[in-house]
DRENFILUM-52434 format. One record per atom (N, C-alpha, C): y, z, x. Coordinates in steps of 0.1 Angstrom, whole numbers, plus 2048, in hexadecimal, padded with zeros to 3 digits. Layout:
# DRENFILUM-52434
YZX ...
***
This chain:
# DRENFILUM-52434
7F4800808 800800800 80C800809 8167F8806 8227F780E 82B80380C 832807816 83B812815 84880E80F 84B80280D 8577FD808 8567FA7F9 85E8017F1 85C8007E2 8607F37DC 85A7F07D1 85D7E37CA 86A7E57C1 8747DD7C4 8817DE7BD 8887D17BD 8837C67C3 88A7BA7C4 8877B17B8 8927AD7B1 8917A57A5 8907967A7 88D78F79D 88B78079D 89877A7A3 8A477E79F 8B07777A4 8B277A7B2 8AF7867B7 8B07897C5 8A67807CD 89A77F7C8 8907767D0 8947687D0 8997637C5 89E7557C4 8AA7537CE 8B275D7CF 8BE75D7D8 8B975C7E6 8AE7647E9 8A87637F7 8A27567FA 89B7507F0 8957427F2 8A07387F5 8AB7387ED 8B572E7EF 8BD7317FB 8C073E7FD 8C8742809 8C173F816 8B4742816 8AD73F823 8AB730826 8AA72881B 8A771A81D 8B4713820 8BE714818 8CB70D81A 8D3715824 8D3711830 8DB71783B 8E570E841 8E270B84E 8EB702856 8E66F4857 8D96F2854 8D26E6857 8D96DA850 8DC6DC843 8E26D083B 8EF6CC841 8F66D4848 9036D184E 9026CA85C 8F76CD863 8F66C9871 8EB6BE873 8E36BC86A 8D86B286B 8DA6A4866 8E36A285D 8E5694858 8E7689862 8EF68C86C 8F2682877 8E667F87F 8DE689883 8D268788A 8C867F882 8C6683876 8BC67C86D 8C066E86B 8CD66B86A 8D265D868 8CF655875 8D165B880 8CE65488D 8BF65188F 8B765B88A 8A865988C 8A264F882 8A864F876 8A264686B 8AE640864 8B463586A 8C062F865 8BE627858 8BC62E84D 8BA627840 8BE631835 8C962E82D 8CD637823 8C2639819 8BC62F814 8B163080A 8A5638811 8A263581D 89763B824 89A64A826 8A664E82A 8A965C82C 8A866481E 8AD65E814 8AC664807 89E666802 89565C805 88765D802 88066880A 884669817 87F67481F 88268281A 88F683815 89369080F 88B693803 8886897FB 88068B7EF 87268F7F3 86C6887FC 85E68A801 85D699806 86769C80F 8666AA815 8686B480A 8706B2800 8716BC7F5 8646BD7ED 85E6B27EA 8516B37E3 8466BA7EB 8456B77F8 83C6BD801 83E6CC802 84B6D0803 84F6DE804 84B6E67F8 84E6E07EC 84B6E77DF 83B6E87DE 8346DE7E2 8256DF7E2 8206EA7EB 8266EB7F7 8226F6800 8267047FA 8327057F4 8367117EF 82E7167E3 82A70D7DA 8227107CE 8147147D3 80F70E7DD 8027127E3 8027207E9 80C7227F1 80D72F7F8 81073A7EE 8177377E3 81A7417D9 80D7487D3 8027407D2 7F67467CE 7F17517D7 7F174E7E4 7ED7597ED 7F77647EE 8047617ED 80E76C7ED 80C7757E1 8097707D5 8087787C9 7FA77F7C9 7F177A7D1 7E47817D2 7E578D7DB 7ED78C7E6 7EF7977EF 7FE79A7F0 80479F7E5 8137A27E5 8167AE7ED 8167AD7FA 8187B9803 8237B580C 82A7C0811 8347BE81B 82E7B7828 8357AD82D 8307A5838 82B798834 828796827 824789821 81A781829 81F777830 81676D836 80D774841 81277E848 80A785851 7FE78C84B 80079283F 7F6799838 7EC78E832 7F278382D 7EA779828 7E0773832 7E577083E 7DD76B849 7D277584D 7D478184C 7CA78B84F 7BE78A845 7C1788839 7B778682F 7B077882F 7B876E834 7B2761835 7A975F841 7AE76384D 7A875F859 7A576B863 7A977785F 7A6782868 7B2786870 7AF791878 7BA79887F 7C079088B 7B8788892 7BD78189E 7C7776899 7C376E88F 7CC76488A 7D976A885 7D877587D 7E477B878 7EC781883 7E678688E 7ED78C899 7F67818A0 7F07758A2 7F776A8A9 8037658A0 801766893 80C76288A 81776D88B 81377A88A 81D78488B 824784899 81D7828A3 8237818B1 82D7758B2 82876A8AD 83175E8AD 83E7608A5 83C76789A 84776A891 852772898 84D77D89E 8567868A5 85C7808B2 85377A8BA 8587758C7 8617698C5 85F7608BC 8677548BB 86B74F8AD 86174D8A4 863746898 86F74D890 86D75A88D 876761884 88376588C 88176B897 88D77089F 8967658A4 88F75B8AA 89774F8AF 89E7488A3 897747898 89C74188C 8A9748887 8A8755887 8B475D883 8BF75B88D 8BC75B89A 8C67598A4 8CD74C8A3 8C57418A1 8CB7348A0 8D4732894 8D0738888 8D873887C 8E573F87E 8E474B884 8F1753886 8FA74C890 8F474589A 8FC73E8A4 90473389D 8FF72C893 90672288C 913728885 911735880 91C73C87A 92773E885 923743890 92C74589B 9337398A0 92B72E8A0 9307218A4 93C71D89B 93B71E88E 94571B884 951725885 94E731888 95973B88A 961737896 95A7328A0 96172D8AC 96A7218A9 96671989F 96E70E89B 97A712894 97971D88C 984722884 98E72A88D 988733895 98F73C89E 98973C8AB 98E7348B5 9877328C2 9837408C8 9777418CC 97274D8D2 97274C8E1 9717588E7 9727588F6 9677518FC 96A74A908 95F744910 96474491E 95A745927 95E744936 96173593A 967734945 96972694A 95C72094E 95B713950 94E70C952 94871195F 950714969 94A718976 943725974 94872F96C 94273C96A 93673A961 937731957 92B73094E 91F72B955 92072395F 91471E966 910726972 918731975 916739981 90A74297F 906745973 8FB74E971 8F1748967 8E574596C 8DB73E964 8CD744966 8C574295B 8B774795C 8AE73B95A 8A473A963 89A72F962 88D73495C 88972E951 87C73294B 87372694D 868728954 85E71C957 85A71694A 85A709949 85670193E 861700933 86B708934 87670792A 883702930 88570593C 891700942 89B70B946 8A7708949 8B271194E 8BB714943 8BE721942 8C7726937 8D372E93D 8DF72B938 8EB73193D 8EF73D934 8EF749939 8F2755931 90075592D 909751936 918752933 91E74692B 91573C929 91A731921 91E734913 92A73090F 92F733901 92C7428FE 93174B907 92E759906 93475F8F9 94075A8F6 9467608EA 93E75D8DD 9397508DC 93074D8D1 9247568D1 91E7588DC 9127608DD 91576F8D8 9207748DD 9237828D8 9267828C9 92D7788C4 92F7778B6 9227768AE 91976E8B3 90B76D8AD 90577A8AC 9057828B7 8FF78F8B7 9067998AD 9137988AD 91A7A18A3 91779D895 915790892 91178C884 904792881 8FA79188A 8ED796887 8ED7A5886 8F47AC88E 8F57BB88D 8FC7BF880 9067B787C 90D7BB86F 9037BA863 8FC7AF862 8F27AE857 8E67B7858 8E27BA865 8D77C4867 8DC7D2862 8E87D6865 8ED7E3860 8ED7E4851 8F17D984A 8F17D983C 8E27DA837 8D97D383D 8CB7D4839 8C57E183B 8C97E8846 8C47F5849 8C97FF840 8D67FF83D 8DC809835 8D8808826 8D67FC821 8D37FB812 8CC7EE80F 8C07EE80A 8B97E2806 8C07DD7F9 8C57E67F0 8CC7E17E4 8D97DA7E8 8E07DF7F1 8ED7D97F5 8EA7CB7FB 8E07CB804 8DC7BE80A 8D87B4800 8D17B87F5 8CD7AF7EB 8D97AA7E3 8E27B37E0 8EE7AF7D9 8F67A57E1 8F77A87EE 8FF79F7F7 8F87917F7 8EB7917F7 8E37847F7 8E677C7EB 8E67837DF 8E977C7D3 8F77767D3 90077E7D8 90E77A7D7 91076E7E1 90B76F7ED 90C7647F7 9067577F2 8FA7587EC 8F274D7E8 8FA7467DC 8FE74E7D2 9067497C7 9137427CC 91A7487D5 9267427DA 9237357E2 9187357E9 9147297F0 91171D7E7 90A7207DC 9077157D3 9137107CC 91C7197C8 9287157C1 93170C7CA 9337107D6 93C7087DF 9356FB7E3 9286FB7E5 9216EF7E9 9226E47DD 9206E97D1 9216DF7C6 92F6DB7C4 9396E47C7 9476E07C7 94A6D57D1 9456D77DD 9476CD7E8 9416C07E4 9346C07DF 92D6B47DC 9356AC7D0 9396B47C6 9406AD7BB 94D6A77C0 9546AE7C9 9606A87CF 95E69B7D7 95369B7DF 95068F7E6 94C6847DD 9456877D2 94167C7C9 94D6767C2 95767F7BF 96367A7B7 96D6737C0 96F6797CC 97A6747D4 97666F7E2 96966F7E5 96566C7F2 96065D7F4 9646547EC 9606467ED 9666407F9 95F6367FF 96462F80B 961620809 968618811 96560A812 958608818 94F600812 9425FF817 93F5F081C 9455ED828 9415E082E 9335E0832 92D5D4833 91F5D3836 91C5D9844 9135E3844 90F5EA84F 9045E4856 9065DF863 8FB5D886A 8EE5E086B 8EF5ED86B 8E35F686C 8DB5F585F 8E15F1854 8DA5F0848 8D35E3846 8D75D984E 8D15CC84E 8C35CC855 8C35D1861 8B75D2869 8B55E086E 8B25EA865 8B15F786A 8A55F9874 8A760187E 89D604888 89460F883 88B60C87A 883617874 87561787B 872623881 865625888 85E631883 851632886 84963D883 84F64A88A 852649896 85765489E 865658898 86D64F894 87A65288E 878659880 86E654879 86B65A86C 86666986D 85D66B877 858679879 86368287F 86B67C887 87668588D 880688882 88367F879 88C68286E 88668C864 87968A862 872694859 8736A285F 8716A386C 8726B0873 87F6B7870 88A6AF871 8976B486E 8996B9860 8936B1857 8946B4848 88C6C0845 8806C184B 8776CD848 87E6D984E 8856D8859 88C6E385F 8976E8854 89D6DF84D 8A76E3843 8A06EA837 8936E7835 88C6EE82A 8856FA82F 8856FD83C 87D709841 88371583B 87B71F839 87F72C834 87972F826 873725820 86E727812 862732812 85C73381D 85073C81E 85574B820 86274D822 86675B825 865764819 86475E80D 863766801 85676E801 84B769808 83F770808 84077D811 84A77D81B 84B788824 84F79581C 856793811 85B79F80A 8547A17FD 84879B7FC 84079C7F0 83D7AA7EC 83C7B37F6 8397C17F3 8447C97EC 8507C37EB 85C7C97E5 8607C27D8 8597B87D4 85D7B07C8 8577B67BB 85F7B77B1 85B7BC7A4 8537B079E 8477B3798 83F7AA791 83C79D79A 83779F7A6 8357947B0 82D7897AB 82378B7A2 81A78179D 821776797 82C779790 83476E789 84176B791 847775797 85477379E 8537697AA 84876B7B2 8487637BE 8477547BB 83E7507B3 83C7417B0 84973C7A9 84E74479F 859740797 86673E7A0 8687477A9 8747477B1 87373B7BB 8677397C0 86572E7CA 8677207C3 86171F7B7 8637127B0 87170F7AC 8787197A6 8867177A2 88F7167AE 88D71F7B7 89671F7C3 8957127CB 88870D7CE 8877017D5 88B6F57CE 88A6F57C1 88F6EA7B9 89E6E97BA 8A56F57BB 8B36F57BD 8B76F07CB 8AF6F47D5 8B16F07E3 8AF6E17E4 8A46DB7DE 8A26CD7DE 8AE6C57D8 8B26CA7CD 8BD6C47C6 8CA6C47CE 8CD6CF7D4 8D96D07DD 8D86C77E9 8CD6C77EF 8CB6BE7FB 8CC6AF7F7 8C66AB7EC 8C769D7E8 8D56997E4 8DB6A17DC 8E969E7D8 8F369F7E3 8F16A87ED 8F96A97F9 8F969C801 8EC697803 8EB68A80A 8F167F803 8EF67E7F5 8F56747ED 9046747EF 90A6807EE 9196827F0 91E67D7FD 916680808 91A67C815 91966D817 90F667811 90D659812 918652809 91C6587FF 9266537F6 9346537FD 93665D805 94365F80C 944659819 939656820 93A65182E 930646830 93363C837 92963183B 91F637844 913631845 90863684D 90B63785C 91262C861 91562D870 91F638873 92863C86A 93164786C 92965486C 91F655863 917661863 90F663870 90A658875 902658881 90A65D88D 91765B88D 91F65E899 92766B898 92567288D 92D67F88B 92468B88C 928695893 9216A2894 9256AB888 9306A8881 9356B0876 9376A786A 92B6A2865 92C69985A 93369E84E 9306AA849 9366B083D 9456B283F 9496B684B 9576B884E 95E6AB84E 9586A0854 95E693854 96068E846 95669083D 95768B82F 962692828 9636A082A 96D6A7824 97B6A4829 97C6A0836 98969C83B 98E690834 985687830 98A67B829 99067E81B 98B689816 99168E809 99D69780A 99C6A0814 9A66AA816 9AB6A9825 9B369F828 9B869D836 9BE6A983B 9B96AD847 9BF6B984E 9B96C684A 9B26C683E 9AB6D2839 99C6D1838 9976C5839 9886C4837 9806CC840 9836CC84D 97B6D3857 97C6E2854 9876E7850 9896F684D 9806F9840 9816F1836 97A6F382A 96B6F482C 9666E9833 9576E9836 9536F483F 95B6F8848 958703851 956710849 95E71383F 95C71E837 95071D82F 94D711829 94170F822 93471282A 93470C836 92970E83F 92771D843 932724845 931732848 92B73A83D 92F738831 92973F826 91A73B824 91772E826 90972A825 900730830 90573083C 8FE735847 8FC744846 90774B843 90675A842 8FC75E837 8FB75782C 8F1759822 8E3758828 8E174E831 8D474C837 8D1757842 8DB75B849 8D9766852 8D577384C 8DC777841 8D878383A 8CA782834 8C777682E 8BA774828 8AE775832 8B176F83D 8A676E848 8A477C84E 8AF783851 8AE791856 8A779984D 8AA798840 8A37A0835 89479E835 890791834 88278E832 87A78E83E 87F789849 877788856 87479685B 87C7A0859 8797AD85E 86C7B3858 8687AE84C 85C7B3845 8507AF84C 8507A3852 84479E85A 8437A7867 84E7A986D 84D7B2879 8497C0876 84D7C586A 84A7D2866 83A7D3864 8347CA85D 8267CA85B 81E7C8868 8247BF871 81D7BC87E 81D7C9886 8297D0887 82A7DC88F 8217E788A 81F7E787D 8177F2877 8087F087C 8047E487D 7F67E1882 7F57E3891 8007DF898 8007DF8A7 80C7E68AC 80C7F48AA 8187FB8AE 81A7FD8BD 8267F88C2 8297FB8D0 8308088D1 83880C8C6 83E8198C5 84081B8B6 8408288B2 84282B8A4 84F82789E 8598268A7 8678228A3 86781589C 85E80C8A0 85E7FE89A 85A7FE88C 853808887 84F809879 857813871 862817876 86A82186F 87081B862 86F823858 87482084B 88082A848 88C825846 89782D844 897835837 898842838 89884B82D 8A4847824 8A1846817 8AC84480D 8AD83580A 8AE82D814 8B081E811 8A2817810 89881D816 88A818817 88B80A81D 893808827 8937FC82F 88B7FD83C 8847F3840 87C7F384D 8867F3859 88D7FD85B 8987FD865 8937FA873 8877FF877 8817FD884 87F7EE886 8797E787D 8767D987E 8837D187E 88D7D5875 89A7CE874 8A17CE882 8A17DA888 8A87DB895 8A07D48A0 8937D489F 88B7CE8AA 88D7BF8A9 88D7B989D 8907AA89C 89E7A78A1 8A87AF89D 8B57AB8A1 8B87AD8B0 8B27B78B6 8B47B98C5 8AD7AE8CC 8A17AA8C8 89A79F8CF 8A17928CD 8A67908C1 8AE7848BE 8BA7838C6 8C178F8C9 8CD78F8D1 8CA78C8DF 8BE7908E4 8BA78C8F2 8B877D8F3 8B27778E8 8B07698E8 8BE7618E8 8C77678E1 8D57618E1 8DB7618EF 8DA76D8F6 8E076E903 8D976590D 8CC76490C 8C575A914 8C974C911 8CB74A904 8CF73C900 8C47338FE 8B87398FC 8AC7308FB 8A772E8ED 8AE7348E3 8A87348D5 8A77268CF 8B171D8D3 8B07108CD 8A47098D2 8A170A8DF 8957048E5 88870A8DE 8887178DD 87D71E8D8 87A71A8C9 8847198C1 8827148B3 87D7068B3 8826FD8BC 87C6F08BD 86D6F08C0 86A6F98C9 85C6F98CD 8536FE8C2 8587068B9 84F70C8AF 84F7048A2 8566F98A1 8556F0895 8466ED892 8406E889D 8326E489C 8296F0898 82B6FC89E 82370889A 82670C88C 83270B888 83671087A 82E707870 82D6FA872 8266F2869 8176F386A 8126F8876 8046FB877 80170786E 80A71186E 80871D865 809719857 813710853 81470C845 807706840 8016FD848 7F56F6845 7E9700844 7E870984D 7DE71384D 7DF71D841 7EB71F83D 7ED728831 7E8721824 7EA714823 7E570C817 7D670B818 7D1709824 7C2708826 7BC716822 7C3721825 7BE72E822 7BD731814 7C572A80C 7C472C7FD 7B77277F8 7B271B7FE 7A57167FA 79A7207FF 79C72580B 79372F811 79173B808 79D740803 79D74C7FB 79674A7ED 79773D7E8 79073A7DC 78173B7DD 77C7387E9 76E7397EC 76A7477F0 77374D7F7 77075B7FD 7717667F2 77B7647E9 77E76E7DF 77F7677D1 7747627CC 77575A7C0 7787637B3 7747707B4 7767787A8 7837807A8 78B77E7B3 7987867B4 7A17817A9 7A978B7A4 7B378979A 7BF7827A0 7C277679C 7CD76F7A1 7D876E797 7E3776799 7EE77578F 7F476778E 7F3760798 7F9752798 7EF74979F 7EC73D799 7E37337A0 7EB7267A1 7EA7207AD 7F17147AF 7EC7097A5 7F570279F 7F16F8795 7EA6EC79B 7E26E5793 7DB6D9798 7D26DC7A4 7CD6E87A4 7C46EC7AF 7B76E37AE 7B26DE7BA 7B66E07C8 7BF6D57CD 7C56CC7C4 7CC6C07C9 7D96C37D0 7E16CC7CB 7ED6CF7D1 7EB6D67DF 7E26E07E0 7DF6E57EE 7DA6DA7F7 7D16D17F2 7CB6C77FB 7D56BD7FF 7DE6B97F6 7E96B07FA 7F26B6805 7F56C3804 7FE6CA80E 7F66CB81B 7E96CF81A 7E16D0827 7E06C282E 7DE6B8826 7DC6AA82C 7EA6A6832 7F56A882B 8026A5831 8046AD83E 8016BA83D 8046C2849 7FC6BD855 7EF6BA853 7E76B585E 7ED6A8864 7F069E85B 7F5692861 803694867 80B69D861 8186A0867 8166A6875 80D6AF877 80A6B5884 8066AA88E 7FC6A288A 7F7697892 80368E896 80B68A88D 816681890 821687898 822694897 82C69C89F 82769C8AD 81A69E8AF 81569E8BD 8176908C3 8146868BB 8156788C0 8246758C4 82D6798BB 83C6778BE 84067F8CA 83B68B8CB 83E6948D7 83968E8E4 82D68A8E4 8276848F0 82E6778F4 83066F8EA 8376628EC 8456648F2 84C66D8ED 85A6708F2 859676900 84F67E903 84D683910 84967891A 84066F917 83C664920 84765A922 850659918 85B64F91A 867656920 866663924 87166992B 87C66F923 87A66F915 88567490C 88568390C 87B68A910 87B699911 87369D91D 8766A9922 86F6AE92E 8636B692C 8606B991F 8546C291C 84E6BC90F 8416BF90E 83A6BC902 83B6C98F9 8456C98F0 8496D58E9 83E6DB8E1 8366D38DA 82B6D98D2 8216E08DA 81F6DC8E6 8156E28EF 81B6F08F4 8286EF8F8 82F6FC8FC 82F7068F1 8317018E4 83170A8D9 8247118D7 81970A8D9 80C7108D8 80A71A8E3 80F7178EF 80D7208FA 81572D8F7 82172C8F1 8287388EE 8217418E4 81B73B8DA 8137438D1 8077498D7 7FF7428DF 7F37478E6 7F77518F0 8037528F4 80775C8FE 80676A8F9 80576B8EB 8027788E5 7F477E8E7 7EB7758EB 7DD7798EC 7DB7858F5 7E1786901 7DF792909 7E379F902 7EE79E8FB 7F27AA8F3 7E87AE8E9 7E37A48E2 7D87A78D8 7CC7AD8DE 7C87A88E9 7BC7AE8F0 7BE7BC8F5 7CB7BE8F9 7CE7CC8FE 7CF7D68F3 7D47D18E7 7D67DB8DC 7C87DD8D5 7BF7D48D6 7B27D58CF 7A77D98D8 7A97DB8E5 79F7DF8EE 7987EC8EA 78B7ED8EE 7847F98EB 7888048F5 78A8108EF 78E81B8F8 7828228FD 
***
């Protein structure tokens, strides 16, 4: 039985789903996606495909989450599906990289846009490169580079961690407010671009003979799936959800439908406001589109929108990801402080601070962007294994009471598993091809697997016979 009481309502859980999924990705990825897959219709089709696949995965995983509605979610589910070693490697990867580096990278985007609004302190270039750390296989990282942004990133994480430690209820209220505000201003921006963001559309040579390749398609899908990442976080807090049997599946279905709609409409609005070649050449697509409507103010308006969107994702991820670490540390305690539950607020304060402190170290090292890139492959491996585990549990526990069952079983799980398998294979193919052609210095999917397996010595040490 979880030590954390059930008190999270449907609207809070839906706010977590939307808040964790819609973060910074939709603002920073359109240019890269357009470069990798230069076709307006093709890009829109990929967003629809990714949305359908994500919903299928979420509905499948909701069955397992409602069967084991405990704090820690996916970690607990994997223990029941595949045993302690598999669950340990997931918990280790979550704490070491997936969750903590994810939080750090999201908070860094907030600091980046704060730097745009109010320039933050930074050392001169000579000082920035004077102190570096070399990590074999990953490269060289400069601790003092963009130091003001890094400090602001840490302050943002500490601010939201304090709120989560002091009060679960206040953190939930803040999440609902941030998510609601995010949706309102996003729909306001999209409506404005549709009404006033038209542009002259001369024939674009890229549309005549688009350079569409399998590698480009997979690379674009990777970026789109990164924008959808976070949907699984709702299972992390399953032990605190009121009526989890109905709430988990319902919040995922409605929340992800809203996310899919926002993403599709946002892309339509951007394509309506800007030609494809302009989107490809701009790092701040939304700001550029808004500048066409509000000259001199567009960048400021979009920066505020991005800040609210990203801060919602920071709070949601700090809130949910700490529950995985809490359950992981309960099974493999390094110190009792890591499983501390704060009296009165019933928040997992030990896990919250552990995640934030480690994420802060990743920020200072500056390696979190590379680490999250490495774990894209591993994340999708776990998504596929989670869906496969639903089939396994149907065989292993046929008589178990399932408050929710994935519809059209087994076709939806099988479709998601099949897609995951081919996506992983094609990702390896694209990764190896890019490496052999000299486009990258490492085979990232291989390094991601090595980082996960690096937890094996710790597992053997913690489970050794005394």
